[in-house]
Backbone bond lengths (Angstrom), bond angles and torsions (degrees), N, CA, C in turn:
res aa  C-N    CA-C-N  psi(-1)  N-CA   C-N-CA  omega(-1)  CA-C   N-CA-C  phi
1 M - - - 1.432 - - 1.507 108.70 -
2 S 1.287 114.46 65.41 1.447 119.06 -174.45 1.515 110.61 -98.33
3 A 1.298 115.15 151.33 1.453 120.43 172.84 1.514 106.52 -96.77
4 R 1.293 115.96 112.11 1.457 120.71 -177.88 1.514 109.60 -110.55
5 P 1.323 116.26 159.09 1.455 118.61 173.11 1.519 109.04 -61.83
6 N 1.283 115.94 169.69 1.444 120.49 -169.04 1.527 113.41 -110.72
7 P 1.326 119.93 45.62 1.462 118.70 179.59 1.520 109.89 -73.89
8 A 1.311 115.66 148.22 1.465 119.30 175.37 1.520 107.61 -79.02
9 P 1.331 117.77 119.01 1.463 118.71 -179.49 1.518 111.21 -69.39
10 V 1.293 114.79 151.73 1.455 122.08 178.63 1.523 106.99 -99.84
11 P 1.334 118.22 141.82 1.466 118.11 177.30 1.520 110.51 -53.84
12 S 1.319 115.72 144.26 1.457 120.53 -177.72 1.517 110.41 -78.60
13 P 1.326 118.14 112.32 1.459 118.33 175.98 1.521 110.06 -69.99
14 V 1.307 115.88 153.69 1.459 119.77 177.44 1.523 107.74 -65.54
15 P 1.329 116.98 127.81 1.462 120.01 -178.98 1.526 111.92 -66.87
16 D 1.315 114.65 175.60 1.459 119.22 -178.22 1.523 110.68 -61.80
17 A 1.304 115.39 165.55 1.461 121.97 -172.33 1.523 113.55 -66.30
18 T 1.334 118.04 -10.41 1.462 119.14 -179.22 1.527 112.18 -75.68
19 Q 1.331 117.97 -18.04 1.458 120.59 179.07 1.523 109.78 -92.15
20 Q 1.318 115.81 137.59 1.455 121.22 179.23 1.527 109.60 -75.30
21 P 1.342 117.53 142.46 1.470 119.25 179.96 1.527 112.53 -59.42
22 E 1.333 117.28 -31.74 1.464 119.85 179.41 1.528 111.49 -60.27
23 S 1.326 116.96 -48.22 1.464 119.67 -177.57 1.527 111.09 -69.14
24 V 1.323 117.16 -34.48 1.458 121.48 178.00 1.531 110.00 -65.73
25 A 1.333 116.95 -45.56 1.468 121.51 -179.22 1.525 111.18 -64.31
26 V 1.330 117.53 -42.23 1.467 121.08 179.37 1.528 110.13 -62.81
27 A 1.322 117.78 -46.22 1.467 121.20 179.91 1.532 110.82 -61.24
28 F 1.325 116.74 -40.43 1.466 122.69 179.26 1.533 110.63 -60.77
29 V 1.331 116.89 -48.21 1.469 121.51 -177.78 1.528 111.05 -68.54
30 K 1.335 117.76 -44.75 1.469 120.37 178.50 1.522 110.69 -58.92
31 D 1.325 116.47 -43.49 1.458 121.32 179.23 1.531 110.35 -61.22
32 L 1.315 116.41 -44.56 1.463 120.71 -179.56 1.530 110.90 -61.61
33 I 1.322 117.40 -49.39 1.468 120.88 -177.66 1.525 110.73 -64.19
34 E 1.308 117.05 -47.84 1.462 119.83 -174.02 1.526 112.58 -71.70
35 H 1.342 117.98 -25.63 1.469 120.65 176.44 1.523 112.20 -87.40
36 H 1.326 117.29 -3.79 1.465 123.01 175.32 1.527 110.00 -59.64
37 G 1.325 116.10 -20.31 1.458 121.41 179.55 1.518 114.28 -90.77
38 D 1.324 117.64 -1.24 1.461 120.81 179.92 1.527 110.42 -70.95
39 N 1.327 116.04 178.45 1.461 118.07 178.56 1.526 109.54 -58.28
40 D 1.318 115.52 154.14 1.462 121.12 -171.26 1.524 113.15 -55.39
41 D 1.328 117.23 -46.68 1.466 119.76 -176.24 1.522 111.41 -62.61
42 F 1.330 116.74 -42.79 1.464 120.22 179.40 1.524 110.33 -64.82
43 A 1.337 116.94 -46.91 1.464 121.03 -178.41 1.528 110.96 -63.05
44 L 1.337 117.72 -40.07 1.471 120.48 178.78 1.524 111.42 -68.30
45 A 1.333 116.87 -39.49 1.470 119.78 177.78 1.521 110.31 -64.50
46 Q 1.334 116.89 -39.20 1.457 119.90 177.97 1.528 110.29 -64.91
47 A 1.323 117.45 -42.70 1.469 120.62 178.19 1.526 110.38 -62.73
48 Q 1.321 116.97 -43.71 1.470 121.71 179.25 1.527 110.57 -56.67
49 A 1.324 116.92 -39.78 1.464 121.34 -178.22 1.526 112.76 -80.26
50 S 1.335 117.91 -19.07 1.465 121.16 -170.65 1.522 114.91 -97.39
51 Y 1.321 117.69 -23.34 1.464 120.75 -176.04 1.523 111.13 -96.60
52 A 1.329 115.71 146.07 1.462 122.14 173.79 1.534 108.48 -69.57
53 P 1.342 117.95 165.59 1.471 120.32 179.72 1.533 113.74 -59.02
54 T 1.325 116.92 -32.17 1.466 122.49 176.13 1.521 107.57 -133.50
55 V 1.337 116.12 134.67 1.462 121.67 -172.93 1.529 109.35 -134.33
56 D 1.330 115.92 142.98 1.463 120.67 167.83 1.526 105.12 -77.40
57 Y 1.324 116.18 94.14 1.464 123.83 -170.71 1.520 109.01 -105.02
58 Y 1.323 115.21 101.94 1.464 122.23 -178.26 1.528 111.44 54.56
59 G 1.343 114.85 44.07 1.457 120.94 173.68 1.511 115.59 87.51
60 K 1.326 117.41 2.99 1.460 120.76 -178.66 1.526 109.19 -130.08
61 L 1.330 116.83 131.68 1.460 120.80 176.86 1.530 108.34 -66.10
62 T 1.333 116.61 118.09 1.463 122.26 -169.94 1.521 109.73 -132.72
63 N 1.353 116.35 138.00 1.464 118.81 178.75 1.529 110.43 -82.29
64 L 1.316 115.13 160.41 1.463 122.04 -174.14 1.526 111.98 -58.41
65 S 1.328 118.25 -41.77 1.467 119.34 -177.88 1.528 111.45 -63.27
66 S 1.328 117.96 -34.80 1.472 120.74 177.23 1.527 111.15 -69.68
67 I 1.327 116.91 -36.54 1.470 120.70 177.16 1.525 109.86 -64.73
68 I 1.327 116.60 -44.81 1.467 120.68 179.80 1.529 109.95 -62.46
69 Q 1.331 117.75 -40.65 1.467 120.43 178.24 1.531 110.85 -64.61
70 D 1.330 116.50 -40.44 1.465 120.85 177.57 1.532 110.22 -60.22
71 K 1.326 116.40 -45.13 1.471 120.84 179.13 1.534 110.07 -64.92
72 R 1.341 116.96 -43.83 1.471 121.06 -179.95 1.541 110.22 -58.50
73 N 1.330 117.12 -44.77 1.470 120.87 178.90 1.530 111.00 -60.84
74 Y 1.324 116.24 -42.56 1.465 121.19 179.09 1.529 110.44 -63.49
75 Y 1.327 116.67 -44.48 1.467 120.70 -179.36 1.527 110.86 -64.14
76 Q 1.335 117.69 -36.68 1.463 120.41 178.54 1.529 110.69 -68.59
77 R 1.329 116.45 -38.05 1.466 119.58 178.76 1.527 110.96 -68.87
78 W 1.341 115.90 -39.34 1.463 121.78 -177.25 1.535 108.91 -122.90
79 P 1.330 118.27 83.14 1.467 120.07 -175.99 1.529 114.69 -69.98
80 E 1.327 117.70 -19.63 1.467 120.68 176.97 1.522 107.65 -114.52
81 R 1.350 115.43 120.91 1.462 120.21 -173.86 1.527 110.06 -139.75
82 G 1.319 115.42 144.40 1.456 120.38 174.72 1.519 110.11 -142.84
83 Y 1.323 116.30 139.51 1.462 122.21 -176.50 1.520 109.22 -139.41
84 S 1.326 116.20 141.05 1.459 121.03 178.16 1.527 109.11 -141.22
85 V 1.323 115.66 114.77 1.464 121.38 179.77 1.525 108.95 -72.88
86 R 1.315 116.54 135.63 1.468 121.71 174.06 1.527 107.49 -82.69
87 N 1.319 115.88 105.12 1.468 120.98 -174.21 1.521 112.99 -56.35
88 D 1.329 117.40 -36.14 1.464 119.81 -177.83 1.531 113.07 -74.48
89 S 1.328 117.52 -5.28 1.466 120.93 -179.95 1.526 112.95 -95.35
90 I 1.318 117.34 -11.66 1.468 120.81 -170.88 1.523 111.60 -72.66
91 M 1.330 114.37 131.88 1.462 122.11 172.44 1.522 107.25 -125.95
92 V 1.330 115.71 142.74 1.461 120.04 179.52 1.517 109.06 -139.58
93 N 1.322 115.08 141.10 1.457 121.63 177.00 1.522 107.78 -139.73
94 C 1.325 116.77 120.23 1.460 121.35 -179.93 1.521 110.14 -114.72
95 V 1.323 115.56 133.99 1.458 123.03 174.58 1.522 106.52 -136.26
96 D 1.323 115.18 126.29 1.466 121.74 -178.04 1.527 109.47 53.99
97 D 1.330 117.47 -119.20 1.464 120.35 -174.90 1.528 112.58 -105.11
98 R 1.344 117.06 24.28 1.465 120.65 -179.43 1.518 111.10 -133.83
99 C 1.316 114.86 141.13 1.460 121.11 175.73 1.521 108.83 -128.72
100 I 1.324 115.38 137.13 1.460 121.39 172.07 1.524 107.09 -105.76
101 V 1.324 115.28 123.11 1.459 121.97 179.18 1.526 107.12 -116.93
102 S 1.331 116.18 124.41 1.462 119.64 179.81 1.518 109.54 -134.91
103 G 1.317 114.79 162.07 1.451 119.95 179.50 1.511 111.64 170.13
104 V 1.329 114.64 -155.99 1.458 122.71 -174.51 1.527 108.44 -134.03
105 Y 1.334 115.91 143.68 1.464 119.48 172.26 1.524 110.34 -138.08
106 D 1.331 114.05 154.27 1.460 122.12 173.83 1.524 107.43 -93.91
107 W 1.320 116.23 143.73 1.461 119.75 -178.78 1.523 111.04 -139.60
108 V 1.321 114.51 153.38 1.458 122.14 171.85 1.525 106.75 -144.47
109 V 1.326 116.28 134.71 1.466 121.57 177.81 1.524 108.16 -131.38
110 R 1.349 115.16 147.23 1.464 120.69 179.91 1.520 109.85 -138.31
111 S 1.318 114.15 147.37 1.455 121.26 171.31 1.522 107.70 -131.39
112 P 1.338 117.23 96.36 1.465 119.79 -178.55 1.529 113.09 -58.62
113 S 1.326 117.62 -33.52 1.468 119.88 -176.00 1.527 112.65 -65.79
114 I 1.337 116.92 -28.41 1.471 119.38 177.73 1.534 111.15 -110.49
115 H 1.326 116.11 8.58 1.473 122.07 177.23 1.525 111.51 53.74
116 K 1.324 115.23 50.55 1.462 119.16 -177.27 1.523 109.85 -132.07
117 Q 1.330 115.05 143.50 1.464 122.15 174.67 1.519 108.17 -139.56
118 E 1.320 115.32 141.32 1.464 122.12 175.28 1.524 107.02 -130.99
119 K 1.333 116.26 150.84 1.459 119.61 173.42 1.510 108.50 -151.84
120 G 1.327 114.89 159.12 1.449 118.29 179.89 1.511 112.07 175.32
121 V 1.315 113.52 -157.04 1.456 122.85 -177.23 1.523 107.00 -130.73
122 A 1.321 116.84 141.50 1.462 120.44 179.79 1.521 110.62 -136.67
123 N 1.322 114.89 150.47 1.467 122.52 171.37 1.518 107.81 -92.74
124 F 1.332 117.06 148.21 1.459 120.77 174.90 1.516 110.12 -136.17
125 S 1.323 114.98 153.81 1.460 122.01 172.29 1.520 108.16 -149.38
126 Y 1.326 115.57 122.41 1.459 122.29 177.92 1.520 108.55 -121.80
127 T 1.320 116.03 137.91 1.458 121.23 169.48 1.518 106.44 -105.30
128 I 1.322 115.47 124.15 1.458 122.81 -175.25 1.518 109.24 -111.67
129 S 1.322 115.87 130.63 1.459 121.64 172.60 1.523 107.68 -87.99
130 I 1.330 115.44 125.22 1.461 121.01 179.28 1.524 106.48 -99.72
131 G 1.325 116.47 101.33 1.458 122.06 -179.64 1.511 107.59 -137.02
132 P 1.332 117.05 -146.77 1.468 118.21 176.95 1.533 111.25 -57.83
133 Y 1.340 116.38 -32.03 1.459 122.62 174.58 1.518 108.14 -135.32
134 L 1.326 116.49 145.71 1.462 120.43 175.43 1.523 108.32 -70.51
135 K 1.327 116.78 132.67 1.465 121.33 179.03 1.519 109.76 -139.62
136 I 1.316 115.86 139.82 1.460 121.31 174.44 1.519 107.67 -78.53
137 I 1.344 115.98 125.29 1.463 120.09 177.47 1.527 111.79 -112.26
138 A 1.330 117.43 -11.10 1.467 121.41 174.72 1.524 109.01 -153.96
139 E 1.337 115.09 142.77 1.461 121.23 176.54 1.521 108.53 -143.64
140 T 1.312 115.23 136.43 1.456 121.27 171.82 1.519 108.25 -151.23
141 G 1.299 115.78 166.38 1.452 120.39 179.44 1.509 109.88 176.50
142 S 1.320 114.92 174.53 1.460 119.91 178.38 1.520 109.57 -156.62
143 V 1.319 115.10 150.02 1.455 121.29 177.10 1.521 108.13 -82.47
144 Q 1.329 116.34 130.69 1.469 120.97 178.14 1.519 111.11 -81.52
145 R 1.317 116.06 -38.98 1.472 120.73 179.94 1.498 109.28 -160.58
């Protein structure tokens, strides 16, 4: 739950050919999840840069503006957020120009205005398109507890 400066992130270009797509995809997803707890503007700018124009979002084909609105609503409900990916849970599988990265993370969210806090564990799965820029083309997940 850090307060970070508010720079607009730039889409992540595909690194040089010496890096394996698996490690690039894992770093991309970990960065996205763990920065989900940053200030709202930074987290929304990162999401805007990270998702494709249309995404299979929790089983439904969803456009980017709807995803950003969904994230904005969540951030307003839970203004204080923290996420930590369990490194030993991460699995990645890359075929051609796509990688699926899945795993588990711990989360805690707080809303001081309503005096509420929630915490738990969640599963995640992202499908990443490896092209000129890394883009999320599918996302799903579920809360374990």
